[in-house]
C-alpha positions as CSV (number, residue, x, y, z in Angstrom):
1,M,-14.4,-16.3,-35.8
2,L,-14.2,-18.3,-32.6
3,C,-13.9,-22.0,-33.2
4,L,-15.4,-24.1,-30.2
5,K,-16.0,-27.2,-31.9
6,N,-12.8,-29.0,-30.7
7,L,-13.3,-28.2,-26.9
8,G,-15.3,-31.5,-26.1
9,V,-18.6,-29.8,-25.4
10,K,-21.4,-28.3,-27.5
11,F,-21.8,-24.6,-27.6
12,R,-24.9,-22.9,-29.2
13,R,-24.5,-19.6,-30.9
14,Q,-26.9,-16.8,-30.0
15,A,-28.8,-19.0,-27.6
16,L,-31.9,-17.8,-25.5
17,I,-31.6,-18.0,-21.8
18,G,-34.6,-16.5,-20.2
19,R,-35.1,-13.2,-21.8
20,Y,-31.5,-12.9,-22.7
21,I,-29.4,-14.1,-25.7
22,G,-25.9,-15.4,-25.1
23,D,-23.2,-15.1,-27.7
24,F,-22.0,-18.7,-27.2
25,V,-23.7,-20.9,-24.6
26,C,-22.6,-24.3,-23.3
27,F,-25.7,-25.6,-21.4
28,E,-23.9,-28.8,-20.2
29,K,-21.1,-26.7,-18.4
30,R,-23.6,-23.8,-17.6
31,L,-21.1,-21.3,-19.3
32,V,-21.9,-18.2,-21.3
33,I,-19.2,-16.6,-23.5
34,E,-19.8,-13.0,-24.6
35,I,-17.7,-11.2,-27.2
36,D,-18.2,-7.5,-26.7
37,G,-17.5,-4.4,-28.5
38,G,-16.8,-0.9,-26.9
39,Q,-20.5,-0.2,-26.3
40,H,-20.4,-2.8,-23.5
41,A,-17.9,-0.9,-21.5
42,D,-19.3,-0.3,-18.0
43,S,-22.8,-1.2,-19.2
44,E,-25.3,-1.4,-16.3
45,N,-27.5,-3.5,-18.5
46,D,-24.7,-6.1,-18.8
47,K,-24.2,-6.0,-15.1
48,I,-27.9,-6.8,-14.5
49,R,-27.9,-9.6,-17.1
50,D,-24.8,-11.0,-15.7
51,R,-26.3,-11.1,-12.1
52,W,-29.4,-12.9,-13.4
53,L,-27.5,-15.5,-15.3
54,R,-25.3,-16.2,-12.3
55,A,-28.6,-16.5,-10.2
56,E,-29.7,-19.1,-12.9
57,G,-26.3,-21.0,-12.4
58,F,-24.5,-19.8,-15.2
59,E,-21.0,-18.3,-15.3
60,V,-20.3,-15.6,-17.8
61,L,-16.9,-15.2,-19.6
62,R,-16.5,-11.8,-21.4
63,F,-13.8,-11.0,-23.9
64,W,-13.4,-7.8,-25.9
65,N,-13.6,-7.9,-29.7
66,H,-10.0,-6.9,-30.0
67,D,-8.9,-9.7,-27.8
68,M,-10.6,-12.1,-30.3
69,L,-8.9,-10.4,-33.2
70,R,-5.3,-10.1,-31.6
71,N,-5.2,-13.0,-29.1
72,R,-7.6,-15.7,-30.2
73,D,-5.2,-18.5,-28.7
74,G,-5.2,-16.7,-25.3
75,V,-9.1,-16.5,-25.4
76,L,-9.4,-20.2,-26.2
77,E,-6.9,-21.0,-23.5
78,K,-9.0,-19.1,-20.9
79,I,-12.1,-20.9,-22.3
80,T,-10.4,-24.3,-22.0
81,E,-9.1,-23.6,-18.6
82,R,-12.7,-22.8,-17.4
83,L,-14.2,-25.9,-19.0
84,N,-11.5,-28.1,-17.4
85,T,-12.1,-26.7,-14.0
86,P,-14.8,-28.6,-11.9
87,T,-17.5,-26.4,-10.7
88,L,-18.6,-26.2,-7.1
89,T,-22.1,-25.2,-7.8
90,L,-24.4,-28.1,-7.2
91,P,-28.1,-28.0,-8.0
92,T,-30.3,-28.3,-5.1
93,G,-33.5,-29.3,-6.9
94,G,-35.5,-27.2,-4.5
95,R,-34.2,-29.1,-1.5
96,E,-33.0,-26.0,0.3
97,S,-36.5,-25.4,1.4
98,M,-36.7,-28.7,3.4
99,L,-33.7,-27.7,5.6
100,P,-34.8,-26.7,9.2
101,K,-34.7,-23.0,10.0
102,L,-32.6,-22.1,12.9
103,S,-34.2,-19.6,15.3
104,G,-32.5,-17.7,18.2
105,S,-28.8,-17.9,19.0
106,I,-27.0,-20.7,20.6
107,K,-26.7,-18.6,23.9
108,D,-30.4,-18.8,24.2
109,K,-30.5,-22.6,24.3
110,K,-30.2,-24.4,27.7
111,I,-28.1,-27.5,27.9
């Protein structure tokens, strides 16, 4: 089993995000960790789900079941690396609609 208790943040197991359920979710860091079996290889549904989660501000890390069984330390290292990397995504709080719209090109403007 994946032990995420000592990583300094709280993960929720089987957490609901919109209409999707993440295997492990850290809402504070906007991180979803998925542990996948072979049925997820090239899954179009997973691609759609990951795009939706990214649009909602989440990052998705996917690991295969066999990686968890054979290389647990490596998986935890990748998760820790991500948790210790500052994110560049800042919430806009809807302010992007307040920015002025640019129309025309610079060439059209007289100086």
